[in-house]
C-alpha positions as CSV (number, residue, x, y, z in Angstrom):
1,M,-119.3,168.5,-16.7
2,K,-122.5,168.2,-14.1
3,L,-121.4,164.3,-13.8
4,K,-117.8,165.3,-12.6
5,Y,-119.1,168.0,-10.3
6,R,-121.3,165.5,-8.5
7,I,-118.6,162.7,-8.2
8,G,-116.5,165.3,-6.8
9,M,-119.2,166.3,-4.5
10,F,-119.8,163.1,-3.3
11,L,-116.1,162.2,-3.0
12,A,-115.8,165.2,-0.6
13,L,-118.9,164.6,1.2
14,A,-117.5,160.9,1.8
15,T,-114.2,161.8,3.2
16,V,-116.1,164.5,5.8
17,V,-118.3,161.8,6.6
18,A,-115.5,159.3,7.0
19,L,-113.3,161.8,8.8
20,G,-116.0,162.8,11.0
21,A,-116.7,159.5,11.9
22,R,-113.0,158.8,12.8
23,L,-113.3,161.8,15.4
24,V,-116.7,160.5,16.9
25,A,-114.7,157.1,17.4
26,G,-111.8,158.5,19.2
27,P,-108.1,157.5,19.2
28,D,-107.2,154.0,18.0
29,N,-106.9,151.2,20.8
30,D,-105.1,149.0,18.7
31,K,-101.8,151.4,18.3
32,P,-98.6,149.6,19.9
33,M,-98.1,150.5,23.3
34,T,-94.9,152.8,22.2
35,E,-97.2,155.0,20.5
36,K,-99.7,155.7,23.2
37,V,-99.4,158.6,25.6
38,A,-98.9,157.5,29.2
39,K,-101.1,158.7,31.7
40,P,-99.7,160.7,34.6
41,A,-99.6,158.6,37.8
42,K,-102.1,159.6,40.6
43,E,-100.0,161.1,43.6
44,T,-100.4,159.1,47.0
45,F,-101.8,160.6,49.9
46,K,-99.2,161.3,52.5
47,P,-100.2,162.8,55.9
48,V,-98.5,165.8,56.8
49,L,-98.5,164.7,60.6
50,T,-96.9,161.9,62.4
51,V,-98.6,158.9,63.5
52,E,-97.9,160.4,67.2
53,E,-99.1,163.8,66.4
54,T,-102.3,162.6,64.6
55,M,-102.8,160.5,67.8
56,E,-102.2,163.5,70.0
57,G,-104.5,165.6,67.9
58,Q,-107.1,162.7,68.1
59,A,-107.0,162.2,71.9
60,N,-107.2,166.1,72.0
61,L,-110.4,166.6,69.9
62,M,-111.9,163.6,71.8
63,K,-111.4,165.2,75.2
64,S,-113.0,168.3,73.9
65,I,-115.6,166.8,72.4
66,K,-116.5,164.8,75.7
67,S,-116.5,168.3,77.6
68,G,-118.6,169.7,75.1
69,I,-121.2,167.2,75.8
70,L,-121.0,167.9,79.4
71,D,-120.7,171.7,79.4
72,G,-123.4,171.9,76.6
73,A,-121.5,173.5,73.9
74,W,-123.1,171.3,71.4
75,D,-122.1,173.2,68.4
76,E,-118.6,173.2,69.2
77,A,-118.2,169.7,70.0
78,S,-119.9,168.9,66.6
79,I,-117.8,171.2,64.9
80,R,-114.9,169.2,66.6
81,A,-116.3,165.8,65.8
82,T,-116.2,166.5,62.2
83,V,-112.6,167.3,62.4
84,L,-111.8,164.3,64.3
85,A,-113.5,162.3,61.5
86,E,-111.1,163.8,58.8
87,L,-108.1,163.3,61.3
88,S,-109.1,159.7,61.7
89,N,-109.9,159.5,57.7
90,T,-106.0,160.7,57.4
91,N,-104.9,158.3,59.9
92,Q,-105.6,155.4,57.9
93,Y,-102.6,156.3,55.5
94,H,-100.1,155.7,58.3
95,N,-100.1,152.1,58.3
96,D,-101.0,149.6,55.4
97,A,-102.5,146.8,57.5
98,K,-106.1,146.0,57.0
99,D,-107.2,145.9,60.6
100,Y,-105.4,149.3,61.1
101,K,-107.3,151.0,57.9
102,T,-110.6,149.6,59.2
103,W,-110.3,151.1,62.6
104,A,-109.2,154.3,61.2
105,Q,-112.2,154.4,58.9
106,G,-114.7,153.0,61.2
107,L,-113.8,155.9,63.5
108,S,-113.7,158.4,61.0
109,K,-117.7,157.1,60.3
110,D,-118.3,157.1,64.0
111,C,-117.1,160.4,64.1
112,L,-119.3,161.8,61.5
113,E,-122.5,160.2,63.4
114,L,-121.6,161.8,66.3
115,A,-121.1,165.0,64.8
116,R,-125.0,164.6,63.4
117,A,-126.2,163.4,66.8
118,L,-124.3,166.8,68.6
119,K,-126.0,169.0,65.8
120,K,-129.5,167.3,67.2
121,R,-128.2,167.9,70.8
122,D,-129.0,164.5,71.6
123,E,-126.7,163.5,74.6
124,K,-127.6,159.8,74.9
125,E,-126.9,159.0,71.4
126,S,-123.8,160.9,71.8
127,K,-122.8,159.3,74.7
128,A,-123.3,155.8,73.1
129,L,-121.1,157.1,69.7
130,I,-118.4,158.3,71.8
131,T,-118.3,155.0,73.7
132,R,-118.2,153.4,70.3
133,A,-115.4,155.4,68.9
134,N,-113.5,154.8,72.2
135,E,-113.8,150.9,71.7
136,K,-112.3,151.4,68.2
137,C,-109.5,153.4,69.3
138,S,-108.5,151.2,72.2
139,A,-108.7,147.8,69.8
140,C,-106.4,149.8,67.4
141,H,-104.2,150.5,70.3
142,D,-103.6,146.9,71.8
143,V,-102.3,146.1,68.7
144,Y,-100.7,148.9,67.3
145,K,-99.6,151.5,69.8
146,K,-96.3,149.9,71.1
147,K,-95.1,149.8,67.3
148,W,-95.2,153.5,67.1
Protein backbone atom coordinates (compact mmCIF):
# COMPACT_ATOMS: atom_id res chain seq x y z
CA MET A 1 0.00 0.00 0.00
CA LYS A 2 2.77 2.34 0.79
CA LEU A 3 4.30 1.73 -2.64
CA LYS A 4 1.04 2.58 -4.47
CA TYR A 5 0.69 5.71 -2.33
CA ARG A 6 4.25 6.76 -3.14
CA ILE A 7 3.77 6.13 -6.87
CA GLY A 8 0.53 8.15 -6.83
CA MET A 9 2.18 11.02 -4.99
CA PHE A 10 5.12 10.91 -7.37
CA LEU A 11 2.81 11.05 -10.42
CA ALA A 12 0.77 13.88 -8.88
CA LEU A 13 3.92 15.84 -8.11
CA ALA A 14 5.33 15.20 -11.59
CA THR A 15 2.07 16.46 -13.13
CA VAL A 16 2.12 19.63 -11.01
CA VAL A 17 5.76 20.29 -11.93
CA ALA A 18 5.06 19.73 -15.65
CA LEU A 19 2.02 22.03 -15.62
CA GLY A 20 3.93 24.65 -13.64
CA ALA A 21 6.80 24.54 -16.11
CA ARG A 22 4.31 24.92 -18.93
CA LEU A 23 2.79 28.01 -17.30
CA VAL A 24 6.21 29.55 -16.74
CA ALA A 25 7.24 28.84 -20.35
CA GLY A 26 4.27 30.77 -21.72
CA PRO A 27 2.10 30.13 -24.76
CA ASP A 28 3.04 27.92 -27.69
CA ASN A 29 4.81 29.82 -30.42
CA ASP A 30 4.48 26.89 -32.75
CA LYS A 31 0.69 27.18 -32.97
CA PRO A 32 -0.71 27.87 -36.43
CA MET A 33 -1.41 31.56 -37.10
CA THR A 34 -5.17 30.86 -37.12
CA GLU A 35 -5.02 29.83 -33.47
CA LYS A 36 -3.10 32.92 -32.31
CA VAL A 37 -4.98 35.97 -31.10
CA ALA A 38 -4.14 39.10 -33.07
CA LYS A 39 -3.00 42.15 -31.14
CA PRO A 40 -4.99 45.29 -31.81
CA ALA A 41 -3.29 47.68 -34.23
CA LYS A 42 -1.74 50.82 -32.78
CA GLU A 43 -3.70 53.93 -33.51
CA THR A 44 -1.99 56.38 -35.82
CA PHE A 45 -1.59 59.88 -34.41
CA LYS A 46 -3.71 62.45 -36.23
CA PRO A 47 -3.27 66.16 -35.48
CA VAL A 48 -6.48 68.00 -34.66
CA LEU A 49 -5.26 71.17 -36.39
CA THR A 50 -4.75 71.60 -40.11
CA VAL A 51 -1.23 72.38 -41.28
CA GLU A 52 -2.30 76.00 -41.83
CA GLU A 53 -3.65 76.30 -38.27
CA THR A 54 -0.49 74.66 -36.94
CA MET A 55 1.72 77.14 -38.80
CA GLU A 56 -0.36 80.09 -37.61
CA GLY A 57 -0.08 78.87 -34.03
CA GLN A 58 3.65 78.34 -34.36
CA ALA A 59 4.13 81.83 -35.82
CA ASN A 60 2.13 83.42 -33.00
CA LEU A 61 4.08 81.53 -30.35
CA MET A 62 7.39 82.50 -31.97
CA LYS A 63 6.37 86.20 -31.94
CA SER A 64 5.32 86.01 -28.30
CA ILE A 65 8.60 84.32 -27.34
CA LYS A 66 10.58 87.07 -29.07
CA SER A 67 8.49 89.70 -27.27
CA GLY A 68 9.04 87.89 -23.99
CA ILE A 69 12.80 88.07 -24.45
CA LEU A 70 12.66 91.77 -25.26
CA ASP A 71 10.28 92.52 -22.37
CA GLY A 72 12.12 90.33 -19.87
CA ALA A 73 9.10 88.02 -19.45
CA TRP A 74 11.37 84.98 -19.18
CA ASP A 75 8.98 82.58 -17.45
CA GLU A 76 6.13 83.22 -19.88
CA ALA A 77 8.46 82.93 -22.84
CA SER A 78 9.83 79.66 -21.49
CA ILE A 79 6.31 78.20 -21.20
CA ARG A 80 5.52 79.33 -24.75
CA ALA A 81 8.74 77.76 -26.03
CA THR A 82 7.71 74.46 -24.42
CA VAL A 83 4.27 74.66 -26.06
CA LEU A 84 5.93 75.51 -29.37
CA ALA A 85 8.13 72.43 -28.98
CA GLU A 86 5.05 70.23 -28.65
CA LEU A 87 3.22 71.95 -31.50
CA SER A 88 6.31 71.44 -33.68
CA ASN A 89 6.40 67.82 -32.59
CA THR A 90 2.82 67.29 -33.79
CA ASN A 91 3.58 69.19 -37.00
CA GLN A 92 5.72 66.30 -38.24
CA TYR A 93 2.52 64.27 -38.73
CA HIS A 94 1.24 66.67 -41.40
CA ASN A 95 3.64 65.35 -44.03
CA ASP A 96 5.38 62.02 -44.59
CA ALA A 97 8.43 63.49 -46.37
CA LYS A 98 11.66 62.79 -44.50
CA ASP A 99 12.99 66.36 -44.75
CA TYR A 100 9.68 67.80 -43.50
CA LYS A 101 9.77 65.49 -40.48
CA THR A 102 13.43 66.31 -39.85
CA TRP A 103 12.72 70.06 -39.83
CA ALA A 104 9.70 69.66 -37.55
CA GLN A 105 11.59 67.40 -35.13
CA GLY A 106 14.59 69.74 -35.21
CA LEU A 107 12.39 72.74 -34.44
CA SER A 108 10.86 70.84 -31.54
CA LYS A 109 14.31 70.04 -30.14
CA ASP A 110 15.49 73.63 -30.59
CA CYS A 111 12.41 74.90 -28.75
CA LEU A 112 13.08 72.63 -25.78
CA GLU A 113 16.64 73.98 -25.65
CA LEU A 114 15.21 77.49 -25.96
CA ALA A 115 12.85 76.86 -23.03
CA ARG A 116 15.85 75.82 -20.88
CA ALA A 117 17.82 78.91 -21.95
CA LEU A 118 14.85 81.14 -21.15
CA LYS A 119 14.53 79.58 -17.69
CA LYS A 120 18.19 80.50 -17.11
CA ARG A 121 17.40 84.01 -18.43
CA ASP A 122 20.27 83.65 -20.88
CA GLU A 123 19.52 86.32 -23.48
CA LYS A 124 22.46 85.53 -25.75
CA GLU A 125 21.71 81.79 -25.95
CA SER A 126 17.97 82.46 -26.29
CA LYS A 127 18.50 84.76 -29.25
CA ALA A 128 20.86 82.26 -30.90
CA LEU A 129 18.28 79.50 -30.47
CA ILE A 130 15.47 81.69 -31.85
CA THR A 131 17.64 82.37 -34.89
CA ARG A 132 18.36 78.66 -35.34
CA ALA A 133 14.66 77.83 -35.04
CA ASN A 134 13.74 80.51 -37.59
CA GLU A 135 16.29 79.07 -40.01
CA LYS A 136 14.56 75.69 -39.80
CA CYS A 137 11.18 77.33 -40.37
CA SER A 138 12.48 79.21 -43.41
CA ALA A 139 14.16 76.15 -44.92
CA CYS A 140 10.95 74.12 -44.61
CA HIS A 141 8.75 76.96 -45.88
CA ASP A 142 10.98 77.39 -48.93
CA VAL A 143 10.11 73.83 -49.93
CA TYR A 144 6.61 73.23 -48.58
CA LYS A 145 4.74 76.50 -47.97
CA LYS A 146 3.51 76.65 -51.57
CA LYS A 147 2.01 73.16 -51.19
CA TRP A 148 -0.36 74.00 -48.32
